[in-house]
C-alpha positions in Angstrom: 36.6 -6.1 21.5 33.9 -4.5 19.3 34.6 -1.4 17.3 32.5 1.6 18.5 30.1 3.0 16.0 31.0 6.3 14.5 29.2 8.6 12.2 31.2 7.4 9.3 30.3 3.7 10.0 26.6 4.6 9.8 26.7 6.1 6.3 24.3 4.3 3.9 26.7 4.2 0.8 23.8 4.7 -1.6 21.4 2.1 -0.1 18.5 4.5 0.1 19.1 5.7 -3.5 18.9 2.0 -4.6 15.7 1.5 -2.7 14.1 4.6 -4.3 15.1 3.3 -7.8 13.6 -0.1 -7.0 10.4 1.5 -5.7 10.2 3.7 -8.8 10.6 0.6 -11.1 7.9 -1.2 -9.2 5.5 1.7 -9.5 6.2 2.0 -13.3 5.6 -1.8 -13.7 2.3 -1.6 -11.8 1.1 1.4 -13.9 2.0 -0.4 -17.1 0.1 -3.6 -16.1 -2.9 -1.8 -14.8 -3.3 0.5 -17.8 -2.7 -2.5 -20.2 -5.5 -4.3 -18.4 -3.4 -7.4 -17.5 -3.5 -6.4 -13.8 -1.6 -9.4 -12.5 -1.1 -9.4 -8.8 2.6 -10.3 -8.4 2.1 -12.0 -5.0 -1.0 -14.0 -5.7 -1.2 -14.4 -9.5 -4.8 -13.1 -9.8 -6.1 -11.3 -12.8 -8.0 -8.1 -12.6 -11.8 -7.8 -12.1 -13.9 -4.7 -12.4 -14.2 -4.5 -8.6 -10.5 -4.8 -7.9 -8.6 -2.3 -5.9 -4.9 -2.3 -6.7 -2.7 -1.1 -3.9 1.0 -1.0 -2.9 2.6 -1.3 0.5 6.3 -1.8 1.2 7.2 -2.1 -2.5 4.7 -4.9 -3.0 1.5 -4.7 -5.1 -1.7 -6.4 -4.1 -5.0 -6.9 -5.9 -7.9 -6.8 -3.4 -11.6 -7.5 -4.0 -13.2 -5.4 -1.3 -16.1 -7.0 0.4 -19.2 -5.1 1.7 -19.2 -4.5 5.4 -15.4 -5.1 5.7 -12.5 -2.7 5.8 -10.0 -2.9 2.9 -7.5 -4.3 5.4 -9.9 -7.2 6.5 -10.7 -8.0 2.9 -7.0 -8.1 2.0 -6.2 -10.3 5.0 -9.1 -12.7 4.2 -7.7 -13.0 0.6 -4.2 -13.8 1.8 -2.5 -10.5 1.2 0.2 -9.7 3.7 -0.7 -6.1 4.5 1.2 -4.7 7.5 -1.1 -3.4 10.3 -1.2 -3.0 14.1 -4.1 -1.3 15.8 -7.0 -1.5 13.3 -8.2 1.8 14.8 -6.6 4.3 12.4 -4.2 5.7 15.0 -0.8 3.9 14.3 -0.7 4.4 10.5 1.0 1.0 9.9 -1.7 0.0 7.4 -1.0 3.0 5.2 -1.3 1.9 1.5 -1.1 3.6 -1.8 -4.2 3.1 -4.0 -3.0 2.6 -7.6 -6.3 1.8 -9.1 -9.9 1.4 -7.9 -10.1 4.4 -5.5 -13.6 5.2 -7.0 -14.8 1.9 -5.3 -13.8 3.1 -1.9 -15.5 5.3 0.8 -14.4 8.9 1.3 -11.6 9.3 3.9 -12.9 9.5 7.5 -11.7 11.6 10.4 -8.9 9.2 11.5 -7.5 9.2 7.9 -7.7 13.0 7.6 -5.9 13.4 10.9 -3.2 10.7 10.3 -2.6 11.2 6.5 -3.5 14.8 5.9 -1.8 16.0 2.7 -1.0 12.4 1.6 -4.7 11.6 0.8 -4.8 13.5 -2.5 -1.6 11.5 -3.5 -3.6 8.3 -3.2 -2.6 7.1 0.3 -5.2 5.6 2.6 -5.4 3.7 5.9 -6.5 0.2 4.9 -8.2 -0.4 8.3 -10.4 2.7 7.8 -11.3 2.3 4.2 -14.5 0.6 3.1 -16.5 -0.1 -0.1 -18.9 2.7 -1.2 
């Protein structure tokens, strides 16, 4: 017989605190590497280029070389980056990424991004499916 779930059995015991510490460490490492100019993409081993957009999603960093006439998401997928996505229309928000460096290479946020992300845009968040090269 299975034990029924109780409120006490659902406590996290510090798991979320640990995740936040790991995320903070990842962000610090990304900032160090990007500002030092080494810019290594941890998942793909690529060095930085002048047209590189560095982004994070789900505690992973990616270096993407945006292509003209493609969304940031399509460019990332074509280059083997495992960016999460679902609708490709800007409605689900699953492709939300944090732009660490290279935001000046990207288009201004469109209506879908403004509606879905709102106050998160000034903090560097974008929808990869709606973001294009300037």
